[in-house]
TORROKE-739481 format. One record per atom (N, C-alpha, C): x, y, z; atom name. Coordinates in Angstrom, 1 decimal, decimal comma. Example, Ala and Ser with C-alpha at 12.3 -4.5 7.8 and 13.67 -1.06 7.14 Angstrom:
// TORROKE-739481
- px | py | pz | name
- 13,2 | -5,7 | 7,8 | N
- 12,3 | -4,5 | 7,8 | CA
- 13,2 | -3,3 | 7,8 | C
- 12,8 | -2,2 | 7,1 | N
- 13,7 | -1,1 | 7,1 | CA
- 12,9 | 0,0 | 7,9 | C
//
This chain:
// TORROKE-739481
- px | py | pz | name
- 144,2 | 105,2 | 178,4 | N
- 143,3 | 105,3 | 179,5 | CA
- 142,0 | 105,9 | 179,0 | C
- 141,0 | 105,2 | 178,7 | N
- 139,8 | 105,8 | 178,1 | CA
- 139,0 | 106,7 | 179,0 | C
- 138,7 | 106,3 | 180,2 | N
- 138,0 | 107,2 | 181,1 | CA
- 138,7 | 107,3 | 182,4 | C
- 138,5 | 108,5 | 183,1 | N
- 139,1 | 108,8 | 184,4 | CA
- 138,1 | 109,3 | 185,3 | C
- 138,2 | 108,9 | 186,6 | N
- 137,3 | 109,4 | 187,6 | CA
- 138,0 | 110,5 | 188,4 | C
- 137,4 | 111,6 | 188,6 | N
- 138,0 | 112,8 | 189,2 | CA
- 137,5 | 113,1 | 190,6 | C
- 137,9 | 114,2 | 191,1 | N
- 137,7 | 114,6 | 192,5 | CA
- 136,2 | 114,6 | 193,0 | C
- 135,2 | 114,8 | 192,2 | N
- 133,8 | 114,8 | 192,8 | CA
- 133,5 | 113,4 | 193,4 | C
- 134,2 | 112,4 | 193,0 | N
- 134,0 | 111,0 | 193,5 | CA
- 134,7 | 110,8 | 194,9 | C
- 135,7 | 111,6 | 195,2 | N
- 136,3 | 111,4 | 196,5 | CA
- 135,3 | 111,5 | 197,6 | C
- 135,4 | 110,5 | 198,4 | N
- 134,5 | 110,3 | 199,6 | CA
- 133,0 | 110,2 | 199,2 | C
- 132,7 | 110,2 | 198,0 | N
- 131,3 | 110,0 | 197,5 | CA
- 131,0 | 108,5 | 197,4 | C
- 131,8 | 107,9 | 196,5 | N
- 131,7 | 106,4 | 196,3 | CA
- 130,3 | 105,9 | 196,0 | C
- 129,6 | 106,6 | 195,1 | N
- 128,3 | 106,1 | 194,6 | CA
- 128,7 | 105,0 | 193,6 | C
- 128,2 | 103,8 | 193,7 | N
- 128,6 | 102,7 | 192,9 | CA
- 127,7 | 102,5 | 191,6 | C
- 127,0 | 103,5 | 191,2 | N
- 126,2 | 103,4 | 190,0 | CA
- 127,1 | 103,1 | 188,8 | C
- 128,3 | 103,6 | 188,8 | N
- 129,2 | 103,3 | 187,7 | CA
- 129,6 | 101,9 | 187,6 | C
- 129,8 | 101,3 | 188,8 | N
- 130,2 | 99,9 | 188,9 | CA
- 129,1 | 99,0 | 188,4 | C
- 127,9 | 99,3 | 188,8 | N
- 126,7 | 98,5 | 188,4 | CA
- 126,5 | 98,4 | 186,9 | C
- 126,9 | 99,5 | 186,1 | N
- 126,6 | 99,5 | 184,7 | CA
- 127,8 | 99,1 | 183,8 | C
- 128,9 | 99,0 | 184,4 | N
- 130,1 | 98,6 | 183,6 | CA
- 130,0 | 97,2 | 183,1 | C
- 130,0 | 97,0 | 181,8 | N
- 129,9 | 95,7 | 181,2 | CA
- 131,1 | 94,8 | 181,3 | C
- 132,3 | 95,4 | 181,7 | N
- 133,5 | 94,6 | 181,7 | CA
- 134,2 | 94,6 | 183,1 | C
- 133,4 | 95,1 | 184,1 | N
- 133,9 | 95,2 | 185,5 | CA
- 135,3 | 95,8 | 185,6 | C
- 135,5 | 96,9 | 185,0 | N
- 136,8 | 97,6 | 185,1 | CA
- 136,9 | 98,6 | 186,2 | C
- 135,9 | 98,9 | 187,0 | N
- 135,9 | 99,9 | 188,0 | CA
- 136,1 | 99,2 | 189,3 | C
- 137,2 | 99,7 | 190,0 | N
- 137,5 | 99,1 | 191,3 | CA
- 137,4 | 100,2 | 192,4 | C
- 137,1 | 99,7 | 193,6 | N
- 136,9 | 100,6 | 194,7 | CA
- 138,3 | 100,8 | 195,4 | C
- 138,7 | 102,0 | 195,6 | N
- 139,8 | 102,3 | 196,4 | CA
- 139,4 | 102,8 | 197,8 | C
- 140,4 | 103,3 | 198,5 | N
- 140,1 | 103,8 | 199,9 | CA
- 139,1 | 105,0 | 199,9 | C
- 139,4 | 105,9 | 199,0 | N
- 138,6 | 107,1 | 199,0 | CA
- 137,6 | 107,3 | 197,8 | C
- 137,9 | 106,5 | 196,8 | N
- 137,1 | 106,7 | 195,5 | CA
- 137,2 | 105,5 | 194,7 | C
- 136,5 | 105,5 | 193,5 | N
- 136,6 | 104,4 | 192,5 | CA
- 137,6 | 104,8 | 191,5 | C
- 138,1 | 103,8 | 190,8 | N
- 139,2 | 103,9 | 189,8 | CA
- 138,8 | 103,0 | 188,6 | C
- 139,1 | 103,5 | 187,4 | N
- 138,9 | 102,7 | 186,2 | CA
- 140,2 | 102,1 | 185,7 | C
- 140,2 | 100,8 | 185,5 | N
- 141,4 | 100,1 | 185,0 | CA
- 141,5 | 100,3 | 183,5 | C
- 142,6 | 101,1 | 183,1 | N
- 142,7 | 101,4 | 181,7 | CA
- 143,0 | 100,2 | 180,8 | C
- 143,5 | 99,1 | 181,4 | N
- 143,7 | 97,9 | 180,6 | CA
- 142,5 | 97,1 | 180,3 | C
- 141,4 | 97,3 | 181,0 | N
- 140,2 | 96,6 | 180,9 | CA
- 139,1 | 97,4 | 180,3 | C
- 139,1 | 98,7 | 180,5 | N
- 138,0 | 99,6 | 180,0 | CA
- 137,9 | 99,5 | 178,5 | C
- 136,7 | 99,4 | 178,0 | N
- 136,4 | 99,3 | 176,6 | CA
- 135,9 | 100,6 | 176,0 | C
- 135,9 | 101,6 | 176,8 | N
- 135,6 | 103,0 | 176,3 | CA
- 134,1 | 103,1 | 175,8 | C
- 133,2 | 102,4 | 176,6 | N
- 131,8 | 102,4 | 176,2 | CA
- 131,1 | 103,6 | 176,6 | C
- 131,5 | 104,2 | 177,7 | N
- 130,9 | 105,4 | 178,2 | CA
- 129,7 | 105,2 | 179,1 | C
- 129,4 | 104,0 | 179,4 | N
- 128,2 | 103,7 | 180,3 | CA
- 128,4 | 104,3 | 181,7 | C
- 129,6 | 104,3 | 182,2 | N
- 129,8 | 104,8 | 183,5 | CA
- 129,7 | 106,3 | 183,6 | C
- 130,1 | 107,0 | 182,5 | N
- 130,0 | 108,5 | 182,5 | CA
- 128,6 | 109,0 | 182,6 | C
- 127,7 | 108,3 | 181,9 | N
- 126,3 | 108,8 | 181,8 | CA
- 125,5 | 108,6 | 183,1 | C
- 126,0 | 107,6 | 184,0 | N
- 125,2 | 107,4 | 185,2 | CA
- 125,8 | 108,0 | 186,4 | C
- 127,0 | 108,6 | 186,3 | N
- 127,7 | 109,2 | 187,5 | CA
- 126,9 | 110,3 | 188,0 | C
- 126,4 | 110,2 | 189,3 | N
- 125,5 | 111,3 | 189,8 | CA
- 126,3 | 112,5 | 190,2 | C
- 127,6 | 112,5 | 190,3 | N
- 128,4 | 113,7 | 190,7 | CA
- 129,2 | 114,2 | 189,5 | C
- 129,0 | 113,6 | 188,3 | N
- 129,7 | 114,0 | 187,1 | CA
- 131,2 | 114,0 | 187,3 | C
- 131,7 | 112,9 | 187,8 | N
- 133,2 | 112,8 | 188,1 | CA
- 133,9 | 112,1 | 187,0 | C
- 133,3 | 111,5 | 186,0 | N
- 133,9 | 110,7 | 185,0 | CA
- 134,0 | 111,4 | 183,7 | C
- 135,3 | 111,4 | 183,1 | N
- 135,5 | 112,0 | 181,8 | CA
- 136,4 | 111,1 | 180,9 | C
- 136,2 | 111,2 | 179,6 | N
- 137,2 | 110,6 | 178,7 | CA
- 138,5 | 111,2 | 179,1 | C
- 139,6 | 110,5 | 179,0 | N
- 140,9 | 111,0 | 179,4 | CA
- 141,3 | 112,2 | 178,7 | C
- 140,9 | 112,4 | 177,4 | N
- 141,3 | 113,6 | 176,7 | CA
- 140,4 | 114,8 | 176,9 | C
- 139,4 | 114,6 | 177,8 | N
- 138,4 | 115,7 | 178,2 | CA
- 138,4 | 116,1 | 179,6 | C
- 139,4 | 115,5 | 180,4 | N
- 139,5 | 115,8 | 181,8 | CA
- 139,8 | 117,3 | 182,0 | C
- 139,0 | 118,0 | 182,8 | N
- 139,3 | 119,5 | 182,9 | CA
- 140,7 | 119,7 | 183,5 | C
- 141,3 | 120,8 | 183,1 | N
- 142,7 | 121,1 | 183,5 | CA
- 142,9 | 121,0 | 185,0 | C
- 142,0 | 121,5 | 185,8 | N
- 142,1 | 121,5 | 187,3 | CA
- 142,0 | 120,0 | 187,8 | C
- 141,5 | 119,1 | 187,0 | N
- 141,4 | 117,7 | 187,5 | CA
- 142,4 | 116,8 | 186,8 | C
- 143,3 | 117,3 | 186,1 | N
- 144,3 | 116,5 | 185,3 | CA
- 145,1 | 115,6 | 186,2 | C
- 145,4 | 116,0 | 187,4 | N
- 146,2 | 115,1 | 188,3 | CA
- 145,6 | 113,7 | 188,5 | C
- 144,2 | 113,6 | 188,3 | N
- 143,6 | 112,4 | 188,5 | CA
- 143,9 | 111,3 | 187,4 | C
- 144,4 | 111,8 | 186,3 | N
- 144,8 | 110,9 | 185,3 | CA
- 146,0 | 110,0 | 185,8 | C
- 146,9 | 110,7 | 186,5 | N
- 148,1 | 110,0 | 187,1 | CA
- 147,7 | 109,2 | 188,3 | C
- 146,8 | 109,8 | 189,1 | N
- 146,3 | 109,1 | 190,3 | CA
- 145,7 | 107,8 | 189,9 | C
- 144,9 | 107,8 | 188,9 | N
- 144,2 | 106,6 | 188,4 | CA
- 145,3 | 105,6 | 187,9 | C
- 146,2 | 106,1 | 187,1 | N
- 147,3 | 105,2 | 186,6 | CA
- 148,1 | 104,6 | 187,7 | C
- 148,4 | 105,3 | 188,7 | N
- 149,2 | 104,8 | 189,8 | CA
- 148,4 | 103,8 | 190,7 | C
- 147,1 | 103,9 | 190,7 | N
- 146,3 | 102,9 | 191,4 | CA
- 146,5 | 101,5 | 190,9 | C
- 146,6 | 101,4 | 189,6 | N
- 146,8 | 100,1 | 188,9 | CA
- 148,2 | 99,8 | 188,6 | C
//
């Protein structure tokens, strides 16, 4: 799973990340967006435009946000 969207996105749902994704791997859920790990090409475009800084490479997710790795995985 190259990138993970974390708690700052909950109830924010700014779609800037969706707009820049070259492979359309970001899907909208009920409360936030999620990145499909099978489609993501690890380009980082979404991370740089996120206005709430909610997107991290999976190996850089802060410890307090680690549960979002599993939440994202379960969404797909």
